[in-house]
N, CA, C and O atoms as a GROMACS GRO file, in nm:
protein
  384
    1MET      N    1   9.589   9.054   8.354
    1MET     CA    2   9.545   8.940   8.469
    1MET      C    3   9.681   8.955   8.514
    1MET      O    4   9.773   8.996   8.444
    2ASN      N    5   9.692   8.909   8.675
    2ASN     CA    6   9.838   8.912   8.706
    2ASN      C    7   9.847   8.774   8.821
    2ASN      O    8   9.902   8.766   8.931
    3ALA      N    9   9.778   8.688   8.752
    3ALA     CA   10   9.761   8.543   8.810
    3ALA      C   11   9.906   8.478   8.780
    3ALA      O   12   9.949   8.497   8.667
    4PRO      N   13   9.970   8.420   8.850
    4PRO     CA   14  10.097   8.320   8.825
    4PRO      C   15  10.025   8.206   8.728
    4PRO      O   16   9.914   8.153   8.734
    5GLU      N   17  10.144   8.189   8.631
    5GLU     CA   18  10.102   8.053   8.594
    5GLU      C   19  10.136   7.853   8.660
    5GLU      O   20  10.102   7.741   8.622
    6ILE      N   21  10.216   7.908   8.763
    6ILE     CA   22  10.231   7.796   8.837
    6ILE      C   23  10.196   7.832   9.003
    6ILE      O   24  10.252   7.926   9.058
    7ALA      N   25  10.120   7.767   9.056
    7ALA     CA   26  10.119   7.772   9.187
    7ALA      C   27  10.230   7.773   9.284
    7ALA      O   28  10.309   7.679   9.276
    8PRO      N   29  10.246   7.847   9.359
    8PRO     CA   30  10.379   7.854   9.466
    8PRO      C   31  10.360   7.713   9.498
    8PRO      O   32  10.258   7.645   9.506
    9ALA      N   33  10.524   7.679   9.520
    9ALA     CA   34  10.493   7.532   9.585
    9ALA      C   35  10.502   7.565   9.725
    9ALA      O   36  10.546   7.672   9.766
   10VAL      N   37  10.444   7.439   9.824
   10VAL     CA   38  10.483   7.449   9.954
   10VAL      C   39  10.605   7.321  10.009
   10VAL      O   40  10.632   7.208   9.967
   11ALA      N   41  10.643   7.386  10.094
   11ALA     CA   42  10.754   7.291  10.141
   11ALA      C   43  10.647   7.207  10.247
   11ALA      O   44  10.537   7.239  10.292
   12ALA      N   45  10.731   7.088  10.263
   12ALA     CA   46  10.684   6.932  10.325
   12ALA      C   47  10.669   6.960  10.484
   12ALA      O   48  10.601   6.898  10.566
   13THR      N   49  10.757   7.078  10.504
   13THR     CA   50  10.792   7.103  10.662
   13THR      C   51  10.640   7.205  10.698
   13THR      O   52  10.558   7.202  10.789
   14ASP      N   53  10.655   7.281  10.592
   14ASP     CA   54  10.512   7.366  10.608
   14ASP      C   55  10.378   7.286  10.660
   14ASP      O   56  10.322   7.279  10.769
   15VAL      N   57  10.351   7.220  10.511
   15VAL     CA   58  10.234   7.118  10.543
   15VAL      C   59  10.259   7.009  10.653
   15VAL      O   60  10.160   6.938  10.672
   16GLN      N   61  10.359   6.982  10.722
   16GLN     CA   62  10.373   6.867  10.819
   16GLN      C   63  10.337   7.009  11.002
   16GLN      O   64  10.285   6.986  11.111
   17ARG      N   65  10.391   7.117  10.951
   17ARG     CA   66  10.349   7.196  11.077
   17ARG      C   67  10.210   7.220  11.112
   17ARG      O   68  10.159   7.211  11.224
   18GLN      N   69  10.140   7.262  10.974
   18GLN     CA   70   9.999   7.292  10.928
   18GLN      C   71   9.912   7.206  11.025
   18GLN      O   72   9.838   7.252  11.112
   19GLN      N   73   9.933   7.059  10.996
   19GLN     CA   74   9.853   6.954  11.014
   19GLN      C   75   9.900   6.918  11.158
   19GLN      O   76   9.811   6.881  11.233
   20ALA      N   77  10.038   6.924  11.214
   20ALA     CA   78  10.037   6.942  11.357
   20ALA      C   79   9.957   7.013  11.474
   20ALA      O   80   9.920   6.985  11.588
   21ASP      N   81   9.945   7.147  11.364
   21ASP     CA   82   9.910   7.279  11.480
   21ASP      C   83   9.780   7.225  11.459
   21ASP      O   84   9.723   7.246  11.566
   22SER      N   85   9.712   7.177  11.394
   22SER     CA   86   9.509   7.209  11.338
   22SER      C   87   9.455   7.123  11.444
   22SER      O   88   9.492   7.010  11.476
   23SER      N   89   9.385   7.178  11.481
   23SER     CA   90   9.296   7.046  11.548
   23SER      C   91   9.160   6.992  11.471
   23SER      O   92   9.099   7.077  11.406
   24PRO      N   93   9.106   6.852  11.473
   24PRO     CA   94   9.024   6.823  11.400
   24PRO      C   95   8.897   6.957  11.393
   24PRO      O   96   8.875   7.027  11.492
   25VAL      N   97   8.817   6.978  11.253
   25VAL     CA   98   8.736   7.086  11.244
   25VAL      C   99   8.628   7.010  11.187
   25VAL      O  100   8.634   6.950  11.079
   26HIS      N  101   8.528   7.016  11.267
   26HIS     CA  102   8.414   6.979  11.207
   26HIS      C  103   8.326   7.087  11.187
   26HIS      O  104   8.303   7.178  11.266
   27HIS      N  105   8.261   7.062  11.025
   27HIS     CA  106   8.200   7.184  10.940
   27HIS      C  107   8.059   7.117  10.978
   27HIS      O  108   8.050   6.998  11.006
   28GLU      N  109   7.957   7.200  10.978
   28GLU     CA  110   7.813   7.186  10.973
   28GLU      C  111   7.759   7.218  10.840
   28GLU      O  112   7.773   7.331  10.793
   29PRO      N  113   7.689   7.109  10.769
   29PRO     CA  114   7.615   7.148  10.625
   29PRO      C  115   7.580   7.267  10.650
   29PRO      O  116   7.544   7.300  10.764
   30VAL      N  117   7.584   7.374  10.521
   30VAL     CA  118   7.524   7.463  10.505
   30VAL      C  119   7.405   7.424  10.379
   30VAL      O  120   7.422   7.342  10.288
   31VAL      N  121   7.320   7.483  10.398
   31VAL     CA  122   7.163   7.467  10.306
   31VAL      C  123   7.174   7.612  10.258
   31VAL      O  124   7.167   7.708  10.334
   32THR      N  125   7.198   7.621  10.094
   32THR     CA  126   7.228   7.731  10.046
   32THR      C  127   7.086   7.751   9.958
   32THR      O  128   7.088   7.855   9.893
   33GLN      N  129   6.977   7.682   9.947
   33GLN     CA  130   6.858   7.698   9.866
   33GLN      C  131   6.788   7.604   9.956
   33GLN      O  132   6.824   7.504  10.018
   34THR      N  133   6.660   7.676   9.942
   34THR     CA  134   6.515   7.544  10.003
   34THR      C  135   6.438   7.469   9.864
   34THR      O  136   6.394   7.562   9.796
   35VAL      N  137   6.402   7.329   9.794
   35VAL     CA  138   6.374   7.311   9.681
   35VAL      C  139   6.235   7.299   9.758
   35VAL      O  140   6.238   7.256   9.873
   36THR      N  141   6.130   7.331   9.708
   36THR     CA  142   6.013   7.295   9.718
   36THR      C  143   5.944   7.160   9.686
   36THR      O  144   5.878   7.088   9.761
   37GLU      N  145   5.981   7.143   9.538
   37GLU     CA  146   5.953   7.045   9.447
   37GLU      C  147   6.076   6.994   9.387
   37GLU      O  148   6.146   7.064   9.315
   38VAL      N  149   6.110   6.842   9.422
   38VAL     CA  150   6.231   6.800   9.334
   38VAL      C  151   6.178   6.735   9.189
   38VAL      O  152   6.093   6.647   9.188
   39TYR      N  153   6.240   6.788   9.069
   39TYR     CA  154   6.210   6.702   8.943
   39TYR      C  155   6.306   6.586   8.971
   39TYR      O  156   6.415   6.605   9.025
   40THR      N  157   6.265   6.466   8.935
   40THR     CA  158   6.305   6.343   8.934
   40THR      C  159   6.293   6.282   8.795
   40THR      O  160   6.196   6.208   8.808
   41ARG      N  161   6.332   6.271   8.677
   41ARG     CA  162   6.337   6.238   8.600
   41ARG      C  163   6.324   6.089   8.596
   41ARG      O  164   6.422   6.017   8.615
   42ARG      N  165   6.190   6.037   8.569
   42ARG     CA  166   6.127   5.864   8.580
   42ARG      C  167   6.216   5.794   8.443
   42ARG      O  168   6.236   5.838   8.329
   43ASP      N  169   6.262   5.658   8.517
   43ASP     CA  170   6.307   5.600   8.399
   43ASP      C  171   6.183   5.508   8.313
   43ASP      O  172   6.106   5.445   8.386
   44GLY      N  173   6.166   5.499   8.189
   44GLY     CA  174   6.036   5.458   8.140
   44GLY      C  175   6.070   5.302   8.052
   44GLY      O  176   5.984   5.238   7.990
   45ARG      N  177   6.195   5.268   8.063
   45ARG     CA  178   6.187   5.148   7.989
   45ARG      C  179   6.163   5.066   8.042
   45ARG      O  180   6.163   5.081   8.164
   46SER      N  181   6.131   4.946   7.994
   46SER     CA  182   6.064   4.821   8.014
   46SER      C  183   6.101   4.708   7.960
   46SER      O  184   6.183   4.732   7.871
   47ALA      N  185   6.078   4.576   7.971
   47ALA     CA  186   6.130   4.461   7.935
   47ALA      C  187   6.036   4.445   7.785
   47ALA      O  188   6.066   4.359   7.702
   48ARG      N  189   5.947   4.518   7.769
   48ARG     CA  190   5.824   4.456   7.639
   48ARG      C  191   5.908   4.543   7.482
   48ARG      O  192   5.952   4.657   7.466
   49LYS      N  193   5.898   4.419   7.390
   49LYS     CA  194   5.963   4.418   7.287
   49LYS      C  195   5.878   4.530   7.228
   49LYS      O  196   5.759   4.531   7.260
   50THR      N  197   5.935   4.651   7.122
   50THR     CA  198   5.831   4.668   7.031
   50THR      C  199   5.847   4.709   6.882
   50THR      O  200   5.787   4.797   6.819
   51ASN      N  201   5.943   4.621   6.841
   51ASN     CA  202   6.007   4.607   6.684
   51ASN      C  203   6.016   4.793   6.637
   51ASN      O  204   5.980   4.836   6.527
   52ARG      N  205   6.067   4.872   6.742
   52ARG     CA  206   6.125   5.034   6.697
   52ARG      C  207   6.255   4.994   6.714
   52ARG      O  208   6.315   4.941   6.807
   53THR      N  209   6.284   5.031   6.603
   53THR     CA  210   6.439   5.039   6.562
   53THR      C  211   6.511   5.159   6.544
   53THR      O  212   6.632   5.157   6.569
   54LEU      N  213   6.443   5.291   6.496
   54LEU     CA  214   6.510   5.416   6.479
   54LEU      C  215   6.496   5.469   6.595
   54LEU      O  216   6.401   5.456   6.673
   55ALA      N  217   6.640   5.558   6.612
   55ALA     CA  218   6.649   5.655   6.724
   55ALA      C  219   6.591   5.760   6.671
   55ALA      O  220   6.590   5.792   6.552
   56PHE      N  221   6.512   5.846   6.812
   56PHE     CA  222   6.437   5.979   6.769
   56PHE      C  223   6.504   6.033   6.921
   56PHE      O  224   6.490   5.973   7.028
   57ALA      N  225   6.581   6.165   6.899
   57ALA     CA  226   6.608   6.209   7.029
   57ALA      C  227   6.575   6.382   7.012
   57ALA      O  228   6.591   6.444   6.906
   58THR      N  229   6.540   6.424   7.103
   58THR     CA  230   6.507   6.542   7.120
   58THR      C  231   6.517   6.629   7.218
   58THR      O  232   6.510   6.568   7.325
   59ARG      N  233   6.531   6.756   7.235
   59ARG     CA  234   6.539   6.789   7.355
   59ARG      C  235   6.462   6.857   7.406
   59ARG      O  236   6.392   6.892   7.310
   60VAL      N  237   6.398   6.930   7.546
   60VAL     CA  238   6.264   6.907   7.622
   60VAL      C  239   6.294   7.007   7.746
   60VAL      O  240   6.392   7.011   7.821
   61THR      N  241   6.190   7.078   7.743
   61THR     CA  242   6.173   7.170   7.876
   61THR      C  243   6.164   7.027   7.994
   61THR      O  244   6.137   6.911   7.964
   62PRO      N  245   6.194   7.081   8.128
   62PRO     CA  246   6.204   6.975   8.239
   62PRO      C  247   6.046   6.920   8.259
   62PRO      O  248   6.013   6.808   8.298
   63ALA      N  249   5.937   7.061   8.210
   63ALA     CA  250   5.792   7.049   8.253
   63ALA      C  251   5.771   6.983   8.153
   63ALA      O  252   5.712   6.886   8.200
   64PHE      N  253   5.783   6.958   7.987
   64PHE     CA  254   5.750   6.876   7.909
   64PHE      C  255   5.741   6.768   7.924
   64PHE      O  256   5.646   6.699   7.888
   65ASP      N  257   5.891   6.713   8.008
   65ASP     CA  258   5.924   6.596   8.013
   65ASP      C  259   5.852   6.532   8.122
   65ASP      O  260   5.811   6.416   8.117
   66GLN      N  261   5.838   6.616   8.228
   66GLN     CA  262   5.766   6.569   8.336
   66GLN      C  263   5.599   6.525   8.289
   66GLN      O  264   5.552   6.415   8.320
   67GLU      N  265   5.523   6.628   8.212
   67GLU     CA  266   5.416   6.619   8.187
   67GLU      C  267   5.380   6.479   8.107
   67GLU      O  268   5.285   6.404   8.132
   68ILE      N  269   5.492   6.463   7.993
   68ILE     CA  270   5.470   6.326   7.908
   68ILE      C  271   5.502   6.192   7.991
   68ILE      O  272   5.450   6.081   7.975
   69ARG      N  273   5.571   6.218   8.054
   69ARG     CA  274   5.595   6.091   8.138
   69ARG      C  275   5.459   6.077   8.285
   69ARG      O  276   5.432   5.971   8.342
   70ASP      N  277   5.414   6.171   8.308
   70ASP     CA  278   5.312   6.159   8.387
   70ASP      C  279   5.180   6.080   8.326
   70ASP      O  280   5.112   5.993   8.381
   71ILE      N  281   5.165   6.144   8.185
   71ILE     CA  282   5.088   6.052   8.110
   71ILE      C  283   5.089   5.917   8.087
   71ILE      O  284   5.000   5.831   8.090
   72ALA      N  285   5.222   5.914   8.061
   72ALA     CA  286   5.261   5.770   7.995
   72ALA      C  287   5.240   5.693   8.110
   72ALA      O  288   5.174   5.596   8.072
   73GLU      N  289   5.264   5.682   8.245
   73GLU     CA  290   5.237   5.629   8.369
   73GLU      C  291   5.117   5.604   8.411
   73GLU      O  292   5.071   5.497   8.453
   74ARG      N  293   5.055   5.733   8.395
   74ARG     CA  294   4.892   5.724   8.419
   74ARG      C  295   4.822   5.638   8.317
   74ARG      O  296   4.719   5.583   8.356
   75GLU      N  297   4.864   5.616   8.180
   75GLU     CA  298   4.798   5.561   8.087
   75GLU      C  299   4.848   5.405   8.093
   75GLU      O  300   4.794   5.310   8.036
   76GLY      N  301   4.944   5.402   8.164
   76GLY     CA  302   5.043   5.253   8.144
   76GLY      C  303   5.085   5.237   7.980
   76GLY      O  304   5.078   5.132   7.916
   77LEU      N  305   5.124   5.350   7.937
   77LEU     CA  306   5.160   5.390   7.780
   77LEU      C  307   5.367   5.368   7.819
   77LEU      O  308   5.420   5.384   7.929
   78LYS      N  309   5.424   5.338   7.713
   78LYS     CA  310   5.540   5.417   7.695
   78LYS      C  311   5.538   5.521   7.615
   78LYS      O  312   5.466   5.536   7.516
   79LEU      N  313   5.642   5.618   7.671
   79LEU     CA  314   5.671   5.724   7.576
   79LEU      C  315   5.625   5.757   7.414
   79LEU      O  316   5.549   5.835   7.357
   80VAL      N  317   5.707   5.660   7.381
   80VAL     CA  318   5.665   5.647   7.194
   80VAL      C  319   5.548   5.678   7.176
   80VAL      O  320   5.500   5.768   7.107
   81GLU      N  321   5.458   5.534   7.297
   81GLU     CA  322   5.299   5.525   7.241
   81GLU      C  323   5.234   5.681   7.234
   81GLU      O  324   5.169   5.726   7.139
   82VAL      N  325   5.260   5.736   7.330
   82VAL     CA  326   5.235   5.873   7.407
   82VAL      C  327   5.206   5.993   7.302
   82VAL      O  328   5.108   6.065   7.283
   83LEU      N  329   5.344   5.981   7.238
   83LEU     CA  330   5.389   6.057   7.117
   83LEU      C  331   5.345   6.034   6.993
   83LEU      O  332   5.343   6.116   6.902
   84GLU      N  333   5.310   5.924   6.987
   84GLU     CA  334   5.210   5.831   6.835
   84GLU      C  335   5.073   5.875   6.858
   84GLU      O  336   5.010   5.924   6.765
   85LYS      N  337   5.009   5.859   7.000
   85LYS     CA  338   4.885   5.914   6.978
   85LYS      C  339   4.879   6.065   6.981
   85LYS      O  340   4.773   6.121   6.953
   86ALA      N  341   4.976   6.128   7.010
   86ALA     CA  342   4.968   6.291   7.017
   86ALA      C  343   4.982   6.355   6.873
   86ALA      O  344   4.926   6.461   6.845
   87VAL      N  345   5.054   6.288   6.788
   87VAL     CA  346   5.059   6.261   6.665
   87VAL      C  347   4.903   6.253   6.579
   87VAL      O  348   4.842   6.341   6.518
   88GLU      N  349   4.873   6.123   6.601
   88GLU     CA  350   4.739   6.085   6.573
   88GLU      C  351   4.605   6.200   6.598
   88GLU      O  352   4.515   6.249   6.529
   89ALA      N  353   4.647   6.208   6.717
   89ALA     CA  354   4.525   6.318   6.748
   89ALA      C  355   4.558   6.466   6.653
   89ALA      O  356   4.472   6.526   6.587
   90TYR      N  357   4.671   6.496   6.662
   90TYR     CA  358   4.700   6.639   6.566
   90TYR      C  359   4.662   6.604   6.406
   90TYR      O  360   4.591   6.671   6.330
   91LYS      N  361   4.718   6.499   6.383
   91LYS     CA  362   4.655   6.479   6.240
   91LYS      C  363   4.515   6.476   6.219
   91LYS      O  364   4.456   6.501   6.114
   92GLU      N  365   4.466   6.442   6.329
   92GLU     CA  366   4.317   6.438   6.294
   92GLU      C  367   4.228   6.558   6.304
   92GLU      O  368   4.128   6.584   6.236
   93LYS      N  369   4.284   6.628   6.402
   93LYS     CA  370   4.272   6.775   6.421
   93LYS      C  371   4.300   6.883   6.286
   93LYS      O  372   4.228   6.978   6.255
   94GLN      N  373   4.381   6.855   6.242
   94GLN     CA  374   4.398   6.901   6.136
   94GLN      C  375   4.391   6.864   5.995
   94GLN      O  376   4.425   6.920   5.891
   95GLY      N  377   4.348   6.773   6.019
   95GLY     CA  378   4.240   6.728   5.878
   95GLY      C  379   4.367   6.663   5.763
   95GLY      O  380   4.394   6.683   5.644
   96TYR      N  381   4.414   6.592   5.855
   96TYR     CA  382   4.516   6.533   5.729
   96TYR      C  383   4.443   6.359   5.713
   96TYR      O  384   4.488   6.280   5.630
   0.00000   0.00000   0.00000
């Protein structure tokens, strides 16, 4: 690589000259891509107390996050309640 470690200094007179010579430039916003559907992560916190004190965190795909939040919103449940019902259904299906 031939990149210098330190950028060359610019004299104050050069900066003043550039500012005096330049007229105000108005830039139009550039759209680089069109998004058909915007993913917005909803905040499911509420004022209800649950007596659940142990933190449980995991990484999921945006599609899973959106789906579980859709279910919780539609059913009027907390995310944890959807997960608890999913575990109950899984255990029942597997014969636990």
